[in-house]
Backbone bond lengths (Angstrom), bond angles and torsions (degrees), N, CA, C in turn:
res aa  C-N    CA-C-N  psi(-1)  N-CA   C-N-CA  omega(-1)  CA-C   N-CA-C  phi
1 M - - - 1.443 - - 1.449 114.33 -
2 I 1.319 120.34 119.19 1.485 121.44 -178.30 1.514 118.56 -82.43
3 L 1.410 114.09 -31.15 1.441 122.08 176.57 1.530 110.65 -137.86
4 E 1.318 111.54 130.09 1.500 118.87 175.77 1.549 109.52 -133.00
5 V 1.369 114.98 113.17 1.423 119.97 176.39 1.486 106.79 -107.42
6 Q 1.435 115.04 127.87 1.473 119.83 -174.47 1.556 108.65 -126.48
7 A 1.290 113.44 117.53 1.424 120.54 167.81 1.541 113.82 51.70
8 I 1.238 120.97 48.57 1.448 121.48 -176.09 1.528 109.47 -84.00
9 N 1.271 117.87 146.21 1.499 123.50 -179.99 1.552 105.89 -131.96
10 T 1.260 115.78 116.11 1.473 121.71 -176.59 1.491 111.76 -116.63
11 Y 1.369 116.76 147.07 1.373 123.12 -178.47 1.557 111.64 -128.82
12 Y 1.349 118.87 149.26 1.416 124.39 162.00 1.513 105.45 -109.11
13 E 1.392 114.33 102.63 1.368 121.36 -174.98 1.565 109.38 61.41
14 T 1.394 115.81 -115.38 1.467 118.48 179.30 1.563 111.14 -96.70
15 S 1.286 117.09 -3.05 1.481 118.33 -176.99 1.591 109.15 -89.80
16 H 1.358 112.27 121.05 1.459 122.96 178.66 1.543 107.39 -75.73
17 I 1.282 118.77 118.62 1.497 123.01 -174.74 1.473 111.34 -106.39
18 L 1.376 117.30 -51.62 1.481 121.50 -176.15 1.555 108.91 -107.45
19 F 1.262 118.29 136.55 1.469 121.88 -176.86 1.517 109.40 -124.10
20 D 1.346 116.99 99.48 1.472 122.18 173.24 1.565 110.57 54.99
21 V 1.303 116.54 46.30 1.464 122.23 178.91 1.547 110.13 -76.83
22 S 1.344 117.36 124.79 1.442 119.78 175.67 1.541 108.51 -131.66
23 L 1.319 113.84 141.27 1.444 121.74 175.24 1.544 111.18 -159.58
24 S 1.253 117.74 164.93 1.465 121.15 179.83 1.536 112.95 -145.63
25 V 1.222 116.73 156.44 1.458 126.28 -179.56 1.500 111.00 -136.47
26 D 1.368 115.87 124.51 1.384 120.53 174.76 1.484 112.38 -92.28
27 R 1.342 116.26 157.07 1.538 119.66 -175.71 1.542 105.95 -62.42
28 G 1.375 112.97 136.39 1.445 118.88 175.31 1.514 115.28 88.89
29 E 1.338 118.24 -4.60 1.500 123.21 -173.59 1.556 107.42 -91.31
30 I 1.331 113.41 157.48 1.470 119.95 155.76 1.438 108.63 -110.69
31 V 1.307 120.05 123.25 1.427 128.39 177.77 1.495 111.18 -117.64
32 C 1.322 118.30 137.15 1.383 124.02 -177.80 1.519 113.47 -116.65
33 L 1.285 117.20 132.91 1.469 122.41 169.14 1.488 110.07 -104.78
34 L 1.379 111.60 112.87 1.438 120.92 -169.84 1.538 109.95 -105.49
35 G 1.341 116.76 141.95 1.471 118.67 179.22 1.494 109.44 -179.91
36 R 1.328 116.53 161.20 1.422 123.35 174.56 1.484 114.23 -74.25
37 N 1.276 119.19 170.67 1.492 119.90 175.80 1.518 110.00 -58.64
38 G 1.286 115.92 135.61 1.460 122.07 -178.62 1.517 116.53 79.21
39 A 1.289 115.25 6.33 1.527 118.83 -175.20 1.522 111.05 -72.58
40 G 1.384 117.87 -26.28 1.392 121.99 -175.34 1.566 116.85 118.84
41 K 1.317 113.94 10.74 1.432 117.78 -176.23 1.560 112.92 -67.30
42 T 1.396 114.79 -49.37 1.456 114.63 -179.11 1.625 111.70 -68.12
43 T 1.336 116.27 -33.71 1.438 117.85 175.61 1.510 111.59 -64.92
44 T 1.290 120.68 -31.92 1.465 123.07 174.33 1.511 110.26 -65.69
45 M 1.288 117.59 -44.83 1.463 121.41 -179.02 1.558 110.92 -67.38
46 R 1.297 115.45 -40.57 1.482 121.49 178.52 1.599 110.18 -68.19
47 S 1.273 114.67 -30.35 1.452 119.75 175.67 1.510 113.88 -65.03
48 I 1.389 109.74 -48.60 1.486 116.69 176.71 1.500 115.35 -59.11
49 M 1.315 117.40 -36.22 1.457 125.87 179.53 1.565 112.01 -81.99
50 G 1.268 119.82 -9.69 1.445 123.39 -176.74 1.493 114.97 79.94
51 L 1.289 119.21 9.08 1.473 123.93 179.96 1.591 110.25 -72.13
52 T 1.382 112.39 -36.25 1.473 118.64 171.59 1.541 106.52 -130.06
53 P 1.352 117.45 85.87 1.464 120.26 -167.22 1.460 112.26 -62.40
54 P 1.322 121.78 135.45 1.522 121.72 171.97 1.473 112.50 -65.49
55 K 1.290 114.60 146.43 1.516 120.02 176.01 1.522 111.79 -83.97
56 K 1.257 117.04 -23.04 1.459 124.34 179.77 1.467 110.27 -137.38
57 G 1.424 117.99 157.73 1.378 123.05 178.34 1.447 119.46 97.63
58 S 1.231 120.75 -168.89 1.406 124.76 -170.28 1.571 110.43 -138.76
59 V 1.363 118.80 140.17 1.445 124.99 172.25 1.489 104.46 -130.60
60 R 1.365 116.46 106.06 1.468 120.69 179.93 1.474 110.32 -109.84
61 F 1.297 115.39 131.68 1.533 125.06 -178.27 1.472 107.52 -122.52
62 N 1.275 121.78 113.81 1.509 127.41 -173.47 1.523 109.19 49.49
63 G 1.335 115.28 43.53 1.391 122.63 176.83 1.578 118.01 80.89
64 E 1.369 116.35 -5.32 1.389 119.68 -179.24 1.481 111.86 -97.21
65 E 1.335 117.13 134.98 1.444 121.77 -179.78 1.592 107.76 -77.31
66 L 1.340 111.56 123.02 1.476 117.02 179.79 1.487 118.58 -110.60
67 R 1.362 115.59 -7.93 1.444 119.83 176.58 1.507 111.32 -54.94
68 G 1.300 118.57 127.52 1.483 122.06 -177.78 1.538 113.69 91.98
69 R 1.301 114.75 -7.99 1.461 116.46 179.73 1.548 107.44 -86.73
70 P 1.374 117.52 150.74 1.426 122.26 -179.57 1.545 110.33 -69.95
71 T 1.346 117.17 154.41 1.421 122.19 -176.47 1.515 113.93 -57.96
72 H 1.406 114.80 -41.25 1.452 117.10 179.70 1.553 113.84 -62.33
73 Y 1.327 115.63 -29.54 1.400 118.04 176.80 1.529 113.14 -71.91
74 I 1.435 114.92 -40.30 1.397 117.07 179.96 1.567 109.70 -68.52
75 A 1.399 117.99 -36.81 1.442 116.34 171.29 1.519 116.27 -59.23
76 Q 1.318 116.44 -37.99 1.407 120.11 -178.83 1.585 112.17 -68.89
77 K 1.383 113.34 -23.21 1.450 118.32 177.77 1.543 114.82 -76.36
78 G 1.403 111.52 -14.43 1.473 113.52 172.65 1.552 114.64 124.12
79 M 1.357 116.93 16.84 1.467 121.28 171.83 1.453 110.57 -97.75
80 G 1.358 121.04 133.23 1.414 127.52 172.82 1.497 108.60 -114.49
81 Y 1.395 115.32 131.35 1.436 119.45 -172.68 1.518 111.72 -121.65
82 V 1.376 119.09 122.85 1.469 124.04 173.75 1.421 107.77 -102.39
83 P 1.330 124.50 107.62 1.487 125.67 -178.92 1.531 111.07 -73.26
84 D 1.276 111.85 163.12 1.485 115.70 -177.78 1.556 115.18 -71.74
85 N 1.394 116.17 -17.13 1.420 117.87 178.02 1.601 113.72 -99.66
86 R 1.398 115.33 10.36 1.427 124.53 171.60 1.485 115.94 71.45
87 L 1.367 118.55 -51.98 1.442 119.97 172.03 1.512 113.99 56.31
88 I 1.316 117.65 50.84 1.483 119.70 174.95 1.564 103.33 -84.95
89 F 1.364 112.11 172.03 1.472 120.90 172.13 1.542 106.27 -94.57
90 P 1.320 118.58 104.01 1.409 117.94 -171.81 1.565 116.74 -67.30
91 D 1.356 113.98 -27.77 1.485 115.97 -176.42 1.591 112.11 -88.66
92 L 1.371 112.91 -7.97 1.488 115.29 175.93 1.528 110.10 -94.54
93 T 1.346 113.45 152.55 1.431 117.06 -177.33 1.528 109.46 -71.04
94 V 1.353 115.80 171.18 1.388 119.41 177.75 1.524 112.68 -63.43
95 L 1.305 118.30 -38.34 1.418 122.28 172.96 1.444 112.72 -61.79
96 E 1.310 122.16 -44.78 1.414 123.77 179.44 1.514 112.52 -65.88
97 N 1.326 118.51 -37.50 1.437 121.31 175.82 1.527 111.98 -59.90
98 L 1.379 115.19 -44.19 1.526 120.43 177.40 1.507 108.97 -63.72
99 E 1.328 119.03 -46.29 1.456 120.10 -174.42 1.605 111.54 -62.83
100 I 1.334 114.73 -32.62 1.504 117.73 174.39 1.525 113.01 -55.00
101 G 1.330 116.59 -33.12 1.450 119.21 -174.96 1.465 115.01 -81.42
102 V 1.240 121.79 -6.29 1.492 124.98 -170.71 1.562 108.70 -65.14
103 K 1.317 111.43 128.48 1.521 116.19 173.56 1.587 106.25 -140.67
104 V 1.224 116.08 147.74 1.442 121.55 176.00 1.542 109.28 -68.30
105 P 1.353 119.21 123.75 1.451 120.79 -175.85 1.562 108.66 -66.38
106 K 1.355 114.96 139.57 1.449 119.50 176.00 1.512 112.15 -105.81
107 N 1.314 114.56 -72.44 1.523 117.56 -179.52 1.482 111.56 -104.35
108 F 1.329 118.22 11.43 1.468 122.40 178.63 1.536 109.65 -61.95
109 Q 1.313 114.66 132.03 1.447 121.35 -177.73 1.548 108.06 -103.71
110 G 1.251 117.67 127.56 1.511 120.38 176.85 1.485 111.36 113.49
111 E 1.219 118.01 -166.92 1.495 124.25 -177.01 1.587 108.12 -76.94
112 P 1.314 118.06 125.59 1.464 121.76 -178.81 1.527 107.83 -60.78
113 W 1.361 114.86 148.60 1.472 124.78 172.14 1.450 110.22 -74.67
114 T 1.345 117.73 130.50 1.456 125.73 177.41 1.458 108.36 -130.03
115 L 1.321 116.00 169.21 1.463 120.37 176.94 1.471 113.38 -54.93
116 Q 1.341 115.43 -41.66 1.458 117.58 179.94 1.539 113.35 -65.88
117 R 1.328 117.40 -36.04 1.447 119.19 176.61 1.533 110.84 -70.45
118 I 1.355 119.64 -36.60 1.421 120.77 176.32 1.468 111.26 -64.79
119 Y 1.338 118.43 -40.99 1.455 120.63 178.51 1.522 111.31 -67.92
120 E 1.317 118.46 -32.83 1.448 116.03 172.51 1.477 115.50 -71.23
121 L 1.334 117.25 -25.48 1.507 121.62 177.73 1.476 107.92 -75.64
122 F 1.394 115.73 -47.60 1.439 122.35 -177.26 1.555 109.80 -122.41
123 P 1.403 116.47 82.46 1.392 119.48 -177.63 1.504 116.90 -54.53
124 I 1.328 117.12 -29.75 1.434 123.22 -175.90 1.535 106.37 -64.10
125 L 1.298 121.31 -32.62 1.422 121.29 -178.12 1.528 110.87 -73.67
126 A 1.340 118.63 -26.71 1.521 118.10 169.59 1.526 110.17 -66.50
127 E 1.339 116.47 -40.45 1.450 118.33 -178.84 1.604 110.46 -67.43
128 R 1.326 117.20 -29.30 1.450 121.09 -174.27 1.586 110.71 -104.70
129 K 1.271 119.45 14.79 1.467 120.25 -169.21 1.521 111.35 -61.22
130 H 1.197 122.56 -29.16 1.495 124.26 178.72 1.543 115.05 -92.04
131 Q 1.331 117.94 -2.19 1.422 122.66 177.82 1.589 110.75 -84.86
132 P 1.344 113.67 144.60 1.484 116.85 173.11 1.517 108.35 -58.81
133 G 1.368 118.51 146.96 1.463 120.04 -176.94 1.471 111.29 -67.35
134 G 1.423 115.84 -28.30 1.472 116.38 -174.88 1.522 112.41 -72.58
135 T 1.387 118.38 -9.38 1.429 120.98 177.03 1.523 112.52 -85.96
136 L 1.296 119.85 -8.40 1.436 122.35 -178.63 1.493 116.10 -73.95
137 S 1.324 119.33 158.11 1.486 121.71 173.65 1.506 110.31 -68.45
138 G 1.248 118.73 172.37 1.368 123.03 179.44 1.515 110.66 -65.12
139 G 1.352 118.83 -39.79 1.523 124.21 178.98 1.551 105.54 -67.97
140 E 1.194 117.30 -43.82 1.475 120.56 -178.83 1.556 115.69 -63.99
141 Q 1.353 111.30 -34.99 1.424 118.44 174.97 1.582 111.19 -67.48
142 Q 1.312 111.76 -39.76 1.517 115.02 175.90 1.484 113.00 -60.97
143 M 1.309 116.65 -46.23 1.419 122.13 175.80 1.531 111.06 -57.53
144 L 1.293 116.49 -42.32 1.486 119.76 172.97 1.460 117.34 -57.80
145 T 1.344 113.47 -45.65 1.447 116.71 176.56 1.546 115.00 -64.97
146 V 1.353 113.47 -38.53 1.457 116.67 174.31 1.521 113.10 -63.55
147 G 1.339 114.29 -42.53 1.435 118.12 -179.81 1.449 112.61 -67.44
148 R 1.402 119.22 -40.68 1.476 120.48 174.59 1.498 112.55 -57.67
149 T 1.322 117.87 -42.15 1.454 119.24 -176.22 1.535 109.64 -70.92
150 L 1.362 117.50 -36.96 1.496 118.58 172.84 1.478 113.29 -58.64
151 M 1.330 120.33 -37.02 1.388 125.93 -178.32 1.593 111.54 -53.90
152 G 1.329 112.92 -28.55 1.511 119.77 171.58 1.564 116.40 -74.47
153 N 1.365 113.79 -1.21 1.521 118.33 -178.92 1.496 113.34 48.82
154 P 1.337 119.17 57.71 1.437 121.50 178.61 1.517 111.03 -71.72
155 E 1.371 115.41 148.31 1.484 115.62 168.55 1.473 109.99 -77.88
156 L 1.320 119.70 -28.14 1.435 119.71 179.97 1.531 107.86 -132.96
157 L 1.319 117.60 124.41 1.443 127.21 -179.85 1.482 108.94 -96.73
158 L 1.356 118.56 121.89 1.379 121.51 175.12 1.512 109.98 -108.67
159 L 1.378 115.72 125.82 1.460 120.15 -176.48 1.523 105.87 -118.84
160 D 1.317 117.85 124.37 1.447 122.02 -179.70 1.494 106.41 -102.27
161 E 1.327 117.35 109.13 1.528 126.28 -179.80 1.532 110.18 42.37
162 P 1.301 116.51 69.94 1.459 121.47 -174.89 1.551 114.13 -65.78
163 V 1.327 117.35 -26.85 1.427 118.01 -175.81 1.516 114.86 -109.45
164 E 1.246 116.63 13.03 1.529 122.59 -173.98 1.607 105.12 -63.84
165 G 1.273 115.42 124.89 1.467 120.42 173.58 1.528 113.48 82.74
166 L 1.330 118.34 2.63 1.426 115.65 -177.25 1.563 113.65 -96.72
167 A 1.257 117.12 154.82 1.457 123.88 -175.38 1.540 105.59 -65.57
168 P 1.433 117.63 150.96 1.429 122.18 -178.82 1.553 113.80 -55.79
169 L 1.294 120.59 -36.66 1.478 122.11 178.47 1.483 111.63 -68.65
170 V 1.399 117.03 -36.27 1.452 120.20 -178.89 1.561 107.42 -72.72
171 V 1.340 114.82 -35.59 1.523 118.49 179.14 1.564 107.71 -61.54
172 K 1.331 116.57 -48.13 1.480 123.48 179.22 1.552 108.22 -56.57
173 D 1.296 120.05 -47.95 1.395 125.50 -178.63 1.542 112.71 -59.99
174 L 1.338 114.27 -49.72 1.452 122.88 -179.24 1.587 107.06 -63.85
175 G 1.263 121.74 -37.81 1.457 122.66 175.65 1.525 109.32 -56.79
176 R 1.339 119.87 -47.86 1.416 121.27 -177.29 1.527 110.38 -64.66
177 Q 1.308 116.29 -35.10 1.507 119.40 177.74 1.537 111.83 -70.66
178 I 1.262 118.31 -34.31 1.453 120.19 176.73 1.548 109.35 -67.10
179 L 1.325 116.20 -38.37 1.432 115.52 177.26 1.547 113.47 -67.66
180 K 1.292 116.88 -28.32 1.458 123.89 173.96 1.465 110.39 -67.27
181 I 1.354 116.15 -41.00 1.502 120.98 176.71 1.491 109.24 -64.10
182 K 1.277 119.27 -41.87 1.451 119.31 177.19 1.508 113.44 -65.24
183 A 1.348 119.51 -37.89 1.479 123.54 176.71 1.515 110.31 -65.95
184 A 1.286 117.49 -19.91 1.452 118.58 174.68 1.504 113.14 -84.64
185 G 1.378 116.70 2.00 1.459 119.49 174.18 1.510 115.84 104.26
186 Q 1.382 116.84 2.10 1.421 126.71 -176.92 1.571 111.05 -74.69
187 T 1.321 116.67 126.17 1.450 121.54 169.43 1.482 112.45 -85.87
188 I 1.329 121.04 134.00 1.491 123.33 -169.76 1.540 110.08 -134.19
189 L 1.271 118.26 131.63 1.493 124.40 162.23 1.491 107.85 -117.41
190 F 1.330 118.51 125.03 1.445 119.93 179.78 1.553 108.92 -134.12
191 S 1.319 113.69 148.44 1.527 120.68 174.17 1.443 107.78 -102.41
192 E 1.387 115.53 148.58 1.461 118.66 -172.81 1.566 110.59 -167.95
193 Q 1.279 114.70 151.51 1.514 117.14 169.18 1.451 111.73 -111.80
194 N 1.383 120.23 -4.02 1.441 122.51 177.63 1.539 108.44 -85.70
195 V 1.322 112.16 104.03 1.507 114.41 -175.89 1.507 113.17 -69.73
196 N 1.406 118.58 -32.44 1.393 118.26 179.04 1.487 113.24 -67.82
197 F 1.341 118.04 -38.51 1.438 121.16 174.23 1.546 111.79 -59.27
198 A 1.328 113.11 -44.06 1.515 120.58 179.51 1.494 111.63 -58.23
199 T 1.386 113.03 -43.98 1.357 119.49 -176.91 1.572 116.53 -64.91
200 L 1.286 112.78 -31.98 1.492 123.90 176.00 1.491 110.56 -73.23
201 T 1.291 124.83 -30.48 1.401 125.17 -165.63 1.565 114.07 -117.38
202 S 1.327 118.99 -24.93 1.461 119.33 -171.24 1.474 116.25 -92.12
203 D 1.289 117.81 158.17 1.480 125.03 169.08 1.532 110.14 -92.39
204 R 1.368 115.43 -43.97 1.420 120.34 -177.64 1.533 110.85 -136.07
205 A 1.266 118.01 164.02 1.462 121.32 -176.51 1.456 109.78 -144.02
206 Y 1.289 115.60 143.56 1.485 127.36 168.47 1.542 105.36 -115.72
207 V 1.312 116.70 144.83 1.377 124.40 176.59 1.586 108.22 -117.15
208 I 1.339 115.18 126.39 1.429 120.39 -178.07 1.531 105.28 -117.85
209 D 1.395 112.31 141.43 1.441 119.72 173.41 1.490 108.29 -150.18
210 R 1.369 114.74 127.50 1.484 119.43 179.07 1.524 114.12 60.82
211 G 1.415 111.37 30.65 1.428 113.60 174.36 1.554 113.00 83.46
212 R 1.294 118.57 8.21 1.536 121.95 179.66 1.531 104.81 -126.55
213 I 1.340 113.98 145.40 1.499 121.81 170.32 1.542 108.14 -76.70
214 R 1.291 115.39 119.45 1.467 119.59 -175.55 1.527 112.67 -103.04
215 Y 1.362 114.62 -16.28 1.515 117.76 -177.76 1.449 109.35 -160.99
216 H 1.379 112.94 146.35 1.479 118.43 173.00 1.504 110.43 -143.45
217 G 1.313 120.39 130.36 1.476 119.16 176.47 1.524 108.09 -175.18
218 S 1.317 113.55 -176.94 1.464 117.41 176.07 1.485 111.32 -67.13
219 I 1.334 120.77 161.26 1.404 122.62 -175.19 1.510 107.02 -71.52
220 E 1.344 119.19 -29.46 1.492 122.88 177.16 1.549 109.11 -66.15
221 E 1.332 117.22 -40.80 1.434 118.86 175.80 1.538 113.99 -62.78
222 L 1.299 115.66 -42.86 1.413 120.06 -178.73 1.543 111.75 -67.16
223 S 1.355 115.67 -37.47 1.461 118.75 177.66 1.497 116.75 -58.95
224 T 1.336 112.69 -22.82 1.477 117.30 -175.73 1.533 109.93 -107.67
225 N 1.337 117.31 0.80 1.489 123.22 178.86 1.480 112.24 -92.18
226 E 1.342 117.98 83.08 1.429 120.95 -173.51 1.547 111.57 -68.74
227 E 1.320 118.49 -28.18 1.454 118.97 -179.08 1.480 111.32 -67.00
228 I 1.392 117.53 -46.17 1.457 120.61 178.23 1.462 111.22 -63.49
229 K 1.295 120.77 -42.72 1.458 122.27 -179.49 1.525 110.58 -61.46
230 K 1.364 115.70 -46.18 1.437 116.45 -177.07 1.488 114.07 -68.99
231 K 1.361 114.38 -34.81 1.491 119.35 -176.04 1.555 113.06 -75.83
232 Y 1.377 115.70 -38.91 1.500 116.27 -173.81 1.471 114.25 -117.09
233 L 1.410 119.76 -9.34 1.432 120.08 -178.43 1.508 112.53 -121.70
234 M 1.251 119.45 8.09 1.491 128.76 176.93 1.517 107.29 53.43
235 I 1.319 123.65 50.18 1.379 126.65 174.14 1.489 112.08 -112.15
């Protein structure tokens, strides 16, 4: 098991947001954290990365306890985080954005990510490599953010709502690319509210609502569980 989160409780000042949230990710899996807006998805991802540290519970990565560690330490240990607001450098070119993400792989298993591999995964980035990042479309910026994070050769890739606000065709394309990333040996945990996207890409799913995990099972089990989808995902 590469990631094990046990009973974390996270607060924003005095507001209690996450209540005993637990989840796990095995090496080579794609695991999705599903929920509506405000359910606690982003707070869970930020808690794992140390951006909003949990006050209670455990976050273990490759067996090492990381709760209370600073974000830069967690990143150095092999987690790569793609936030929901993308955070590219708009005045830098696509190539420069990608080069900023380069890190020497430590525990990464498999073929390291290089510019050439990123361009093969996202051909549009090769075409746009000399353009400022701020001139890209929303979907292209998301690809750039994912590519930049992969350039750090993370053991675990965290994606926070990767297809939010994207057109359906872009969502479908990004789903295919995520499956290619998995086929290359990459372990992924992502949060999302798009159930169809999760069904196409995930192995397992957790459903979160009001800061609590309400369901866990295979993506096949979730796809046939109409009660859970209607109650917690508004389907």
